[in-house]
Backbone bond lengths (Angstrom), bond angles and torsions (degrees), N, CA, C in turn:
res aa  C-N    CA-C-N  psi(-1)  N-CA   C-N-CA  omega(-1)  CA-C   N-CA-C  phi
1 M - - - 1.448 - - 1.535 110.95 -
2 T 1.319 117.31 33.29 1.461 118.89 178.68 1.516 112.22 -94.37
3 S 1.315 117.32 -13.75 1.460 120.56 179.56 1.527 110.37 -63.32
4 S 1.330 115.01 144.08 1.470 118.55 178.84 1.518 111.38 -62.99
5 H 1.344 117.44 -29.61 1.467 120.07 179.22 1.525 111.21 -68.46
6 A 1.332 116.68 -29.12 1.459 119.34 179.21 1.523 111.14 -65.00
7 W 1.328 116.70 -27.47 1.465 120.43 179.07 1.527 111.59 -81.88
8 A 1.337 117.97 -12.11 1.459 120.82 -176.02 1.522 111.29 -59.48
9 D 1.317 117.11 -38.58 1.456 120.33 177.02 1.518 106.95 -141.37
10 K 1.321 117.40 107.70 1.457 121.83 -169.56 1.528 111.84 -82.66
11 V 1.308 117.58 53.70 1.452 122.19 175.43 1.516 108.06 -129.08
12 L 1.326 116.13 159.22 1.457 120.39 -178.35 1.520 112.16 -98.92
13 N 1.305 117.52 5.24 1.459 121.17 -179.11 1.527 108.53 -134.05
14 L 1.316 116.35 169.78 1.459 120.21 174.01 1.526 109.65 -64.23
15 T 1.317 115.93 151.25 1.461 119.03 171.90 1.524 108.24 -84.47
16 Q 1.324 116.65 150.55 1.466 119.53 179.88 1.515 111.61 -69.95
17 G 1.307 117.18 -24.69 1.452 120.03 177.20 1.511 113.18 80.89
18 V 1.329 114.76 -179.61 1.461 121.08 -175.28 1.524 112.81 -117.63
19 T 1.324 117.59 -0.79 1.461 120.47 -179.37 1.527 110.33 -114.19
20 E 1.320 115.21 162.64 1.464 120.20 177.33 1.522 110.54 -60.92
21 V 1.331 116.48 -41.11 1.467 121.10 -179.90 1.528 110.56 -63.92
22 S 1.334 117.06 -43.93 1.470 119.51 -179.00 1.526 111.13 -64.46
23 R 1.324 117.02 -34.80 1.464 119.66 177.74 1.528 110.87 -70.92
24 D 1.344 117.76 -34.81 1.471 120.96 174.33 1.525 110.67 -62.80
25 V 1.331 116.36 -44.57 1.470 121.19 179.48 1.531 109.86 -62.58
26 Y 1.332 116.70 -42.73 1.469 120.61 178.78 1.532 110.48 -63.10
27 G 1.335 117.04 -44.59 1.463 120.82 178.92 1.520 111.85 -60.13
28 L 1.332 116.47 -43.59 1.462 121.09 177.87 1.529 110.24 -63.08
29 H 1.325 115.91 -43.56 1.466 120.68 178.61 1.527 111.05 -57.72
30 M 1.333 117.32 -43.26 1.462 120.58 -178.08 1.528 111.52 -69.52
31 I 1.336 117.42 -36.03 1.469 120.13 175.97 1.520 109.80 -61.20
32 V 1.336 116.42 -48.89 1.469 121.03 179.89 1.531 110.01 -62.45
33 F 1.326 116.62 -41.89 1.466 120.67 179.82 1.524 111.24 -58.00
34 W 1.341 117.42 -49.78 1.463 119.74 -176.53 1.520 111.85 -69.76
35 I 1.324 118.33 -32.03 1.471 120.20 174.16 1.524 109.55 -63.86
36 C 1.338 116.66 -43.30 1.469 120.64 178.69 1.529 111.24 -64.54
37 V 1.339 117.13 -39.12 1.470 120.50 177.27 1.525 109.81 -62.65
38 F 1.330 117.06 -45.77 1.466 121.57 179.71 1.528 110.75 -59.64
39 I 1.340 116.66 -47.11 1.468 120.79 179.82 1.527 110.12 -64.39
40 G 1.337 116.65 -44.60 1.465 120.31 -179.21 1.517 112.47 -61.58
41 V 1.343 116.75 -45.10 1.465 120.53 178.93 1.527 110.03 -62.50
42 G 1.337 117.11 -42.10 1.464 120.64 179.30 1.521 112.45 -63.10
43 V 1.336 116.54 -48.63 1.469 120.92 -177.62 1.526 110.74 -65.67
44 F 1.342 116.67 -49.77 1.463 119.07 -178.58 1.528 111.56 -69.13
45 G 1.336 117.47 -31.52 1.461 120.30 176.17 1.516 111.60 -62.44
46 V 1.330 116.99 -47.48 1.468 121.36 178.03 1.523 110.20 -63.61
47 M 1.331 116.86 -41.58 1.462 121.16 -178.51 1.534 111.11 -64.22
48 I 1.333 117.04 -46.79 1.470 120.39 -179.60 1.531 110.75 -66.70
49 Y 1.330 116.07 -41.74 1.470 119.67 176.63 1.525 110.62 -58.43
50 S 1.336 117.09 -44.66 1.469 121.22 -179.34 1.521 111.61 -65.14
51 M 1.333 117.25 -39.98 1.467 120.00 -179.99 1.531 111.31 -64.44
52 I 1.336 116.28 -36.15 1.468 119.86 -178.73 1.528 111.17 -80.45
53 K 1.315 116.40 -46.95 1.468 121.33 -172.66 1.530 112.68 -77.68
54 H 1.319 117.53 -31.94 1.467 120.27 -173.24 1.522 113.23 -110.84
55 R 1.325 117.44 28.03 1.456 118.87 179.15 1.529 110.14 -79.21
56 K 1.320 114.40 161.49 1.465 121.08 -174.80 1.527 111.96 -61.65
57 S 1.334 116.67 -36.87 1.470 119.90 -178.08 1.528 112.41 -65.77
58 Q 1.325 117.21 -17.58 1.474 121.62 177.49 1.522 110.98 -88.99
59 G 1.331 115.68 -0.93 1.459 120.03 179.14 1.518 113.86 83.36
60 A 1.318 117.03 17.32 1.471 120.14 -179.97 1.523 109.87 -70.79
61 V 1.316 115.86 141.59 1.464 122.32 177.33 1.520 107.59 -117.88
62 A 1.326 115.42 128.83 1.465 119.89 -177.49 1.514 111.26 -65.49
63 A 1.323 116.07 138.40 1.465 121.25 176.43 1.519 109.03 -74.10
64 T 1.313 116.29 151.66 1.470 120.55 178.49 1.522 109.10 -112.77
65 F 1.327 115.58 101.00 1.466 120.87 173.95 1.515 107.49 -147.31
66 H 1.314 115.97 155.28 1.462 120.47 -175.10 1.517 113.20 -104.46
67 E 1.298 118.14 -37.02 1.466 120.02 -175.01 1.517 110.28 -158.63
68 S 1.311 114.53 159.60 1.454 121.07 175.20 1.524 107.08 -145.53
69 H 1.322 115.72 106.84 1.467 119.97 -179.01 1.533 111.16 -60.99
70 K 1.320 116.08 -35.78 1.460 120.49 -178.93 1.536 110.57 -63.16
71 V 1.343 116.87 -48.10 1.466 121.20 -179.94 1.525 110.52 -64.43
72 E 1.328 117.24 -41.54 1.467 121.17 -179.58 1.527 111.43 -63.08
73 I 1.325 116.59 -39.14 1.470 120.27 177.86 1.531 109.77 -66.51
74 I 1.334 116.62 -42.90 1.469 120.38 -179.39 1.520 110.92 -61.55
75 W 1.349 117.92 -48.07 1.467 118.36 -176.26 1.518 113.05 -78.03
76 T 1.324 116.93 -3.44 1.465 120.63 170.73 1.533 110.58 -94.39
77 V 1.330 116.58 -41.74 1.462 121.33 -175.49 1.537 112.13 -72.77
78 I 1.330 117.97 -41.52 1.472 120.37 -177.25 1.530 111.93 -60.58
79 P 1.356 120.28 -50.76 1.476 118.55 176.98 1.530 112.69 -60.92
80 F 1.340 116.67 -35.24 1.467 120.37 178.61 1.531 110.08 -62.07
81 I 1.321 117.19 -44.53 1.467 121.55 179.42 1.532 110.53 -64.55
82 V 1.343 116.95 -42.47 1.468 120.84 179.18 1.528 110.31 -61.24
83 L 1.342 116.85 -45.10 1.468 120.35 -179.50 1.523 112.02 -64.99
84 I 1.322 117.43 -41.00 1.468 120.64 177.65 1.529 110.01 -64.10
85 A 1.342 116.64 -42.53 1.470 120.40 179.56 1.529 111.15 -63.24
86 L 1.334 117.68 -36.35 1.462 120.91 178.97 1.520 112.39 -75.75
87 S 1.327 116.95 -27.62 1.469 119.63 -176.71 1.531 112.28 -68.57
88 V 1.322 117.92 -26.60 1.470 120.47 -178.37 1.535 111.17 -66.04
89 P 1.355 119.81 -56.66 1.473 118.01 178.06 1.530 112.60 -67.80
90 A 1.348 117.10 -30.10 1.472 119.79 179.23 1.524 110.53 -65.41
91 T 1.325 117.00 -42.38 1.465 121.12 178.82 1.525 110.58 -65.06
92 K 1.330 116.35 -41.59 1.473 120.50 178.21 1.530 110.65 -60.47
93 S 1.337 117.01 -46.35 1.468 120.85 179.75 1.520 111.44 -63.99
94 L 1.334 116.83 -41.03 1.466 120.91 -179.93 1.524 111.24 -64.92
95 L 1.331 117.27 -42.27 1.464 120.69 178.51 1.528 110.85 -64.33
96 N 1.344 117.44 -40.43 1.470 120.67 176.85 1.521 111.39 -63.53
97 L 1.327 116.27 -38.80 1.461 121.46 -179.03 1.524 111.51 -65.84
98 E 1.326 116.84 -36.48 1.465 121.51 -176.12 1.531 113.58 -94.01
99 D 1.326 117.93 -1.99 1.470 120.96 -178.24 1.531 110.50 -76.26
100 T 1.328 116.07 110.75 1.473 120.96 179.73 1.528 112.16 -111.15
101 S 1.324 117.21 13.64 1.464 119.99 -178.09 1.528 111.12 -74.52
102 N 1.329 115.90 146.30 1.468 124.02 176.89 1.536 114.26 50.40
103 P 1.337 117.59 55.47 1.469 118.39 178.94 1.526 111.58 -76.41
104 D 1.326 116.42 151.22 1.462 121.63 173.48 1.524 110.88 -81.18
105 M 1.322 116.03 -22.79 1.463 121.10 -178.56 1.524 109.07 -154.63
106 T 1.335 116.34 146.56 1.459 121.82 176.46 1.523 109.10 -123.19
107 V 1.330 115.59 131.89 1.464 121.72 178.71 1.520 108.25 -124.30
108 K 1.338 115.78 127.80 1.468 120.66 175.78 1.526 108.24 -92.90
109 I 1.331 115.48 128.08 1.465 121.61 -178.63 1.523 108.07 -116.54
110 T 1.329 116.59 123.10 1.462 121.42 179.76 1.520 109.12 -118.90
111 G 1.328 115.77 124.62 1.454 120.90 179.77 1.518 111.75 -85.43
112 Y 1.303 116.07 132.96 1.461 124.04 172.19 1.526 106.61 -122.77
113 Q 1.317 116.72 162.85 1.451 117.76 177.89 1.524 109.26 -65.70
114 W 1.330 114.72 117.46 1.463 125.50 177.10 1.530 114.51 76.86
115 K 1.336 118.62 10.15 1.470 118.94 176.97 1.527 110.32 -161.53
116 W 1.327 115.42 168.84 1.461 122.91 177.69 1.521 109.03 -124.78
117 N 1.347 114.97 148.10 1.459 120.77 173.52 1.521 107.83 -114.49
118 Y 1.331 116.25 130.56 1.461 121.98 179.60 1.519 109.47 -114.79
119 E 1.339 115.69 138.44 1.465 121.17 177.08 1.523 108.82 -137.47
120 Y 1.334 115.62 123.47 1.463 120.62 175.68 1.525 107.40 -79.36
121 I 1.323 116.93 117.19 1.467 122.07 -174.95 1.525 111.33 -82.13
122 D 1.313 117.70 -33.72 1.467 120.55 -178.19 1.527 109.81 -145.30
123 G 1.308 116.17 -176.56 1.461 120.85 -179.93 1.519 112.05 84.41
124 A 1.319 116.33 -169.47 1.469 122.00 -175.81 1.523 112.57 -63.81
125 A 1.331 117.39 -27.06 1.473 120.87 -177.79 1.524 112.28 -98.28
126 Q 1.326 117.50 17.01 1.467 121.43 -176.29 1.532 111.02 -51.26
127 G 1.327 115.15 132.46 1.459 121.03 177.96 1.516 114.93 91.62
128 V 1.329 117.93 -11.57 1.468 120.60 179.05 1.526 108.83 -74.60
129 K 1.354 116.04 127.43 1.465 121.97 179.52 1.524 108.43 -131.55
130 F 1.320 116.44 145.60 1.467 119.62 176.24 1.525 110.20 -162.18
131 F 1.334 115.19 159.05 1.457 121.86 175.14 1.521 109.53 -96.46
132 S 1.318 115.35 147.55 1.457 122.18 179.06 1.524 108.35 -127.26
133 N 1.325 116.45 119.90 1.463 122.83 -178.88 1.522 110.54 -113.13
134 L 1.326 115.74 155.70 1.457 120.85 174.73 1.522 109.16 -58.80
135 S 1.320 115.90 137.88 1.464 120.72 179.07 1.525 110.14 -53.08
136 S 1.331 116.45 136.08 1.469 120.28 -176.93 1.527 111.70 -60.81
137 A 1.330 117.71 -33.73 1.471 120.53 178.08 1.523 110.72 -62.85
138 H 1.327 116.95 -39.86 1.463 121.33 179.64 1.520 110.11 -72.04
139 N 1.315 116.54 -37.02 1.454 120.79 179.66 1.529 110.39 -64.58
140 D 1.322 117.20 -39.22 1.468 121.17 178.59 1.527 111.03 -64.23
141 V 1.322 117.05 -41.51 1.467 121.57 -176.92 1.521 111.45 -64.33
142 R 1.328 117.55 -36.97 1.458 119.37 -174.87 1.525 113.70 -79.56
143 Q 1.315 117.77 -3.86 1.461 120.99 177.22 1.529 109.67 -73.13
144 L 1.335 116.03 143.41 1.456 120.71 177.91 1.525 110.09 -59.52
145 K 1.307 115.64 141.48 1.469 123.03 177.20 1.531 112.75 56.60
146 S 1.327 116.13 33.35 1.471 118.94 178.12 1.526 110.99 -74.26
147 G 1.333 115.77 -21.31 1.460 119.81 -178.21 1.515 113.12 77.02
148 K 1.328 116.76 7.29 1.465 120.83 -178.36 1.527 109.37 -109.43
149 N 1.311 115.87 149.24 1.454 122.26 -177.93 1.530 109.80 -99.70
150 P 1.357 118.07 119.38 1.471 120.15 179.28 1.527 113.36 -57.86
151 A 1.333 117.32 -28.62 1.465 120.69 -178.59 1.525 111.94 -66.65
152 E 1.325 116.75 -20.44 1.461 120.58 -178.24 1.527 112.98 -91.00
153 V 1.338 116.94 -3.51 1.465 120.81 -179.07 1.524 108.78 -99.12
154 E 1.318 116.26 121.35 1.462 121.02 -178.80 1.529 110.44 -65.22
155 N 1.342 116.18 134.34 1.470 123.15 179.70 1.526 111.95 54.43
156 Y 1.323 116.41 45.69 1.467 121.45 -177.22 1.527 111.40 -53.94
157 L 1.312 116.29 129.58 1.469 126.67 -179.03 1.526 113.55 64.87
158 L 1.320 117.98 10.64 1.462 120.49 179.51 1.525 112.28 -116.15
159 D 1.315 118.25 -0.40 1.459 120.73 -176.80 1.525 110.03 -109.97
160 V 1.325 115.66 144.41 1.469 121.76 -177.52 1.527 109.81 -131.27
161 D 1.341 115.49 170.10 1.469 118.49 179.79 1.527 111.99 -78.12
162 N 1.327 118.40 -39.90 1.470 122.72 177.74 1.523 108.71 -120.37
163 R 1.304 116.71 114.05 1.463 120.77 -175.03 1.522 111.76 -89.64
164 L 1.331 115.26 145.28 1.460 121.43 173.15 1.527 107.66 -77.62
165 V 1.321 116.57 125.08 1.465 121.66 -179.09 1.522 108.68 -104.47
166 L 1.333 116.12 127.62 1.463 121.82 -178.09 1.525 109.84 -127.76
167 P 1.339 117.02 149.48 1.471 119.68 178.50 1.528 111.22 -73.15
168 V 1.312 116.11 146.45 1.461 121.87 178.79 1.524 109.05 -82.64
169 G 1.326 116.81 139.94 1.457 121.36 175.84 1.515 114.35 75.44
170 K 1.327 117.90 15.75 1.466 121.98 179.49 1.524 109.72 -117.41
171 K 1.324 115.68 152.74 1.462 120.74 177.74 1.524 108.71 -87.31
172 V 1.335 115.99 121.45 1.462 121.46 -177.45 1.525 108.98 -115.32
173 R 1.335 115.66 129.68 1.469 121.03 176.16 1.522 108.25 -99.57
174 F 1.335 116.30 130.70 1.459 121.52 177.13 1.522 109.21 -105.53
175 L 1.334 115.99 125.68 1.462 121.97 173.25 1.520 106.46 -104.17
176 M 1.329 117.16 118.31 1.462 120.20 -173.83 1.512 112.02 -115.38
177 T 1.320 114.47 139.82 1.458 121.70 174.12 1.524 107.69 -151.85
178 S 1.323 115.67 -179.84 1.459 120.11 -179.86 1.514 109.81 -135.58
179 N 1.306 116.46 147.94 1.454 122.40 178.57 1.524 112.23 -88.68
180 D 1.340 117.64 -18.59 1.461 119.06 -174.18 1.528 113.48 -140.57
181 V 1.324 118.09 -73.50 1.465 121.69 -178.22 1.531 108.88 -118.27
182 I 1.324 117.01 177.98 1.462 120.34 177.61 1.527 109.14 -72.30
183 H 1.328 115.69 128.90 1.462 121.97 177.63 1.528 108.51 -119.75
184 S 1.314 116.64 156.55 1.455 121.42 177.81 1.526 109.14 -116.48
185 W 1.341 115.84 114.28 1.465 122.23 -178.76 1.521 107.78 -92.55
186 W 1.326 116.29 122.61 1.461 120.54 -171.92 1.518 111.01 -132.58
187 V 1.333 116.03 125.65 1.463 121.75 171.71 1.533 106.38 -129.47
188 P 1.340 117.65 100.05 1.466 120.33 -175.51 1.528 113.88 -54.94
189 D 1.330 117.85 -38.22 1.466 120.07 -177.78 1.526 113.27 -73.49
190 F 1.329 117.79 -11.68 1.467 121.36 173.67 1.528 111.27 -96.36
191 A 1.328 117.71 -8.85 1.470 123.22 -172.66 1.519 110.05 58.25
192 V 1.335 115.67 38.72 1.467 121.10 -178.26 1.517 109.36 -125.26
193 K 1.317 115.39 128.70 1.462 121.92 170.02 1.520 105.66 -140.88
194 K 1.325 116.11 109.08 1.464 121.59 -173.75 1.519 110.16 -124.51
195 D 1.319 115.32 146.79 1.461 120.32 174.54 1.516 109.88 -85.88
196 A 1.328 115.74 132.98 1.468 122.22 172.56 1.523 106.23 -99.00
197 I 1.327 116.45 116.91 1.466 122.31 -171.78 1.522 109.98 -111.54
198 P 1.339 118.01 133.03 1.473 120.39 179.66 1.530 111.55 -59.53
199 G 1.337 116.70 136.26 1.460 121.74 177.38 1.509 114.80 76.14
200 Y 1.307 118.00 9.00 1.466 121.94 -177.85 1.523 109.02 -138.48
201 I 1.347 116.21 131.70 1.473 119.92 176.48 1.516 108.57 -113.59
């Protein structure tokens, strides 16, 4: 946890977010998490039980068998069913995340080295453009030998000088591109992390 990105959000789980899509992603994440916990507890429980109960000092003698078609079918079919069951809500969430039809507002986002440019394409703010840079306080903290602790800075690496303002309860389409190199646009509360690629919107 020494990476500066690890300090960006000091939680060990996904945030629920502020949008319907982000809450869907969080819900899917928790379903997958608890399925993995259930499987892990089951597998490690059987393994630990076997190590204790069937050890040599207890007089256990290993069985001699080569294969079991029944067991092989079971351990092939069960993961297949779990994956198919997970693919249904995952596909629904992915389609919702990528659905840009009928937006209430469109914002063009252009990545530059060390900053972002935002342009409102339509709506009441049509034509408004501005640059957004990392907050100077956050920039100072991330410098080597700054003597400052990132944990003491509120919203570390998440605050900027000019914030993008969006309407609540409206569908917003983001058009992303880059002016120079590939950039990654990330808003944890939207459950969105997208690459801005030069020459591609």
